[in-house]
N, C-alpha and C positions, 0 to 999 in steps of 0.2 A: 757413677759420676755424682759429684756433689750437687745437691739441689740448689737451683739458682736463688740467690737472696737479693733483696733490695737494699743497697747501701752504696756509698760513694767512697772512693779511695783518695787519700791525700797524695799528691804527686811528689811531695817533698819527703815525707817519712814513710809512705805506703801504708799508713794505718787506716783501718776500715772505720768509716763514720756513718752515722744515721743520715738519712736523706735530707733532713731539715738543718743539718749542721752548716753554718756559714764560715766557721773558722776552726781548723783542726787544733788540737791541744798543743801541737808543735809551733803554732803561730801562723802557719801557712793558710791562705784562702784559695789556693789553686788545687782543684780536684780533677781527677782523670775523667774522661767521658764515661757515660753510663755503661757502655758495652765492655769496659775494662773491669774484670772481676778480681784480678790479683796482680800485684806487681812485685818483682824481686829485682833489685838493682845490682848491676855489675860495677858501674861507676856513676858519676853525676849525670852523664849524657846517655848512658846505655843501660837498658833494662830488658828483662824477659817478662812477658805478661801472659796472663790467661785472658782471652777476649771472647765475647759472645758473638757467634756468627749471625749476620743480618737475617731477618725472618725470611726474605725472599730467596736466600741461598740454602735454607735448611731443607733437609730431606730425611727420609727414613734411614737411608744408608749412612748419611753424614752425621757427625757429632754436633751438639749444640755449641760446644766451646772448643777452642784450639790454643796452641802456643803461638805467641807473636813476639818477634824480636823488634824492639823499638829503640831508635837512636835519634836524639835531637842534635841538629847542627844548624848553623846559619848558612844561608846560600841555598843551592838547589840540587845538590848531588843526591842520587838515589841509591848509591851503593852502601853496604854495611860491612865494615871491616872488623875482623878479629886480629888484633895486633900481636898477641903473644900467647903461649901455651897456658899461662896462668889464667888469662881471661877465658879461654875456651873451657878449661877445667872447671871454672866457677860456673859457667853457663850450664855445663853438663850436670854438675852437682845440684844446682837449683832445680833443673828439670827432673832429675832422678829422685831427689829427696823431698822437694816441696811441691812443685807444680804438677808433676806427673801423678802423685798420690791425690792431689786436690781434684784432678780430672778423673780419677778412678783408674788410671793406667797401671798395669801390672808388668813386672819384669818377666822374662822368659823363665827364670828360676822359680818364681812364685807360681806361674801357670803350670810348669812341669811338675811341681810338687802337688798341685791339685790332681793332676792326672795320676800321679804315683799313688796318691791316697785313695784312688778309686772314683774320683769325680770326673769320669771320662768325658761326658758330653759337655759339661760346663767348661772344663779345662781346654778341650779342643776348640770349642767355640771362641774362647778368649784368644787362643793361639791363632786361629784362622783370621780373626778380626785385626789383631795387633801385629802379627808376624807372619803374613801369608807366604813370604819367600822361605821362611824357616820350615813351614808346613810342607811346601813343595819339596824341599830337600829331604825332609823326614820321610815322606812317602817314597821318593825316588831312591832313598838309601836302604829301604827294607829288603833284606835278603830272605825271601820266602822259603828258600830251600833249607834254611837252618832253623825254621820254626818247629818246635817239638809238638807232638800230638797233644800232650797235656796242656800246652799253652794256647790251643786253638780258640777256646772260649774267650780268653782275654784278648786275643788278636781280633776276634769278631767284635767284641765290645768297643775296642779302641777305634777300629776302622768304621764301625757303625756311627760313632760319634763324629768322626771326620766327615763322613758323608752328610750327616745332619747339619754340619757347619757350613756346607756349601751354600752360597747365596747365588740366586739367579742361574743355577746350573740347569743343564738340559735334563728334562724330566726322565727321558728314556735312560740316560746315563745313571741317574740316581736309582731308578727302579732296578736296573740290571745289577748294580753294585749291591743293593740291599738283598736281592735274591741270592747272590753268591755268598754274602755274609751269613745268611740263614743256613746255607749248606755247609759252611766251614766245619762245624763240629761233627756233622754227619759224614761227609765225603772226604774229609782230611786233605791229603796232598793234592788230589785232583782239583778240588775247589780252590785251593791256594794258588795253583798254577793259572787257573782261569782268572782269578782275582788279580794276580800279578799282571797279566796281559791287559786287563781292563783299566787298571790304575795307571798304565802308561799314558792314558788319556787325561791325566791330571791337568795338562796344559789347557784343558777346556776352561778352567777357571780364568786363565788369562784372556782367552778368546771371549768369554762371557763379559769380562770387565771392559774389553775394547768395545764389544757390542753395546754395552750400557752407555759408554761415553759417546759413541756415535749417535745413539738414539737421543741422548741428552742434547747433542749439538743440533740435530734436526729440529727438536722442539724449540731450542733457542732461536734458530733461524725463523721459525714460524712467529715467535713472539716479537722478534726484531722487525719482521716484515709488516706486522700489524701496527707496530709503533710508528714506523717511518711514514706510513700512509695516512696517519691521522694528525691533522693540523694541531689538535688540542694537546697532543703529547709534547709539542715543542714549547709549551708554556711551563712545563715541569722543569724544575731545577733540582740539583742534588742527585742522590743515588738512583732515583727513578727516571731520570731523563734519558732521551734517546742516545745521547753521546756516552752516558755512563754504561748503558746496556752494551753498546759496542765496545767500550773500553775493556769490559770484562769478557769479551768474545772476539778479540782482534784477529783470530784465525779466519773470520769472515772476510777480512781485508786481504790477508796473506798468511799462509800456514807458518811462515817464519816468525810471525809477530805474536804467536800465542803466549810468549813469555814477556811481552811488553810490560815495562814498569811505568805506571802512571806518574806524572810529575805535576802535582797540584800547585806547587810553589811557582813554577814557570807560568802556569795558566793564570795564577793570581797576578803575577808581574805584568803579563800581557794586558789583563783587564785594567790594572792600575794605569799603565802607560796610555792605553786608549782613552781612559776617562779624563786624563790630563788634556788631551787634544779635542775631545768631543764630549759635551755634557750628557748626551743620551746614554753613554756607558756608565754614568754614575749610578743610575737606578737599575739598569739591566745590562749585566756583563755578558759578553759573548760566551756561548757554550760550544766547546769543541774538544776533541780528543788530543791530548798532548802527552807524549810518553817516549821513552827511549828503549832501544834494543841494541845491545852492544854500544857503539858510539854513534848511532844514527837516531836523529830526532824525527819522530813520526807525528804529523799533524793531520787530523781528519775533521772536516766540517761538513755536516749534513744539513741541507736546507729543507724547509717545510715543503709539502707537495704543491702548494699554491705559488711557490716562488720559482721563477725560471733562472737557471744559472747563467751568469753574465761575466764579462771580463772584470767587472768591479769586484765580484766575489773572489776571483783568482788573485786580484791585487791585494785583497784583504788577507788572504792566506800568506802572500808574500810579506805583508806587513808583520804578521805574527812571527815569521821566520827572522825578519830583520830585528825585531825587538828582542827575541831570544839571543841572537848573536851578539847584540850590544850589551845585554845584561847578565848573561849566564856565566861568563868567564871560562866557558868550555868550548872546544873546537868540535862542533857536530857536523856531520853530513846531514842533509835534510831530504825528507820525502813528504810531499803534501798531497792529500786526497780531497777533492771537492765532489760531493755527492748530492744529487737532486733528482727530481722526477723528469725534468726536461732541460736540455742544454740549448742555449740560444745559438742561432746560426753564426752570429758574430764571434762568439767564444770558440766555436768549432774551427773557424778560420784562423783565429789568433793562436790557437794551441800549437800549431806547427812551428811557431817561432819561439816557443818556450822550451826549456830544458826538460829532459825526461824525468826529473824529480817531481814534476807535477803530473797528477793523473786526475782526470775528470770522468766520473762515472754516473750512470743512471742507477736508480734503485734496482732495476732488473739486472743490469750488468753486475751489480754487487752480490745479489742473492741467488740468481738462477744457477750459475756455474757451481757455486759451493753447495747449494742444495742438491743438485743432481749428483755431484761427486759423493756426498755423504749418503744419499739415499741409495745409490748403486752399491756402495761399500757395505751398507747395512744389509741389503738384500743378499749379497754374496756371503756375508757372515752367517746368515740364517739358513743357508742351503745345507 
């Protein structure tokens, strides 16, 4: 991967400029955010970018940079459309010939050439990282009955590299496979048959990946639970706020919402409309989750622990919905969640007169069930 450099990119001509540049040589003074590392334009509104991943989302397994599709438009739509084959072919060419190489991505052909030239371990690690499904098919497609005795050492080297490329694999599986690989040149067909049976367990890689994701979600629940119980975290705005944490883990609310698309434009519109009616919103805008899944608008407001949920809070959520309906130009169905540490008796009584699109939950309601579900699932995976 290309080493990260400090520069800023002109949004008009995509030229790289030094950080102290105030105006690009093309005459534009509009520069992309610092996390944008490269831009290739499809047309005036549509671009393919390389963006740096935020520090809190980085991990040993994940890359530091990724491909991002960017499209500017007025209004508040969150979909991105490719209108014709020519546009898609241009996107593909940009990624294959410009941004992919910029990120250090390799094609299957390049990686297979590495393996063919004898760089087994390096080539297979690249395959495993970039084309895991291809590796699965490759393993599943090996016909061990047709391997010649003279080729056993090469087979041993190749499969040894495949095993070395496994990440988070079960240790016993790796040890057993390595032992059989060592026996390949000595025992011939017998070792091949045993190895063939063992490699049928290659789906362990998928199980391991699921296990890793479940573990990550359990850790996310722990972080979220600590955040919602601390009044100080409600003073945070931006990426580190309680609502942004939830927005990136909407499966906590409902498994169906894990693909929710955040709509910052509508959140801004709501803040502006509220500020017109009440001066207190000029300095401190409300923070809440606002996003869509299919054609449903999901709104979630979490109140600090010291605040008791009341009917006024529910009416505020209704106001958000009303503002969206009046300003979005779209016909959404709505679902609103109000979350707090304690629900007032008055609100409990009034809820029975509201439609089922409103849901009021305590912190424990929100986290206990999902934590139990994922913890049990993780335990079963490890058996």
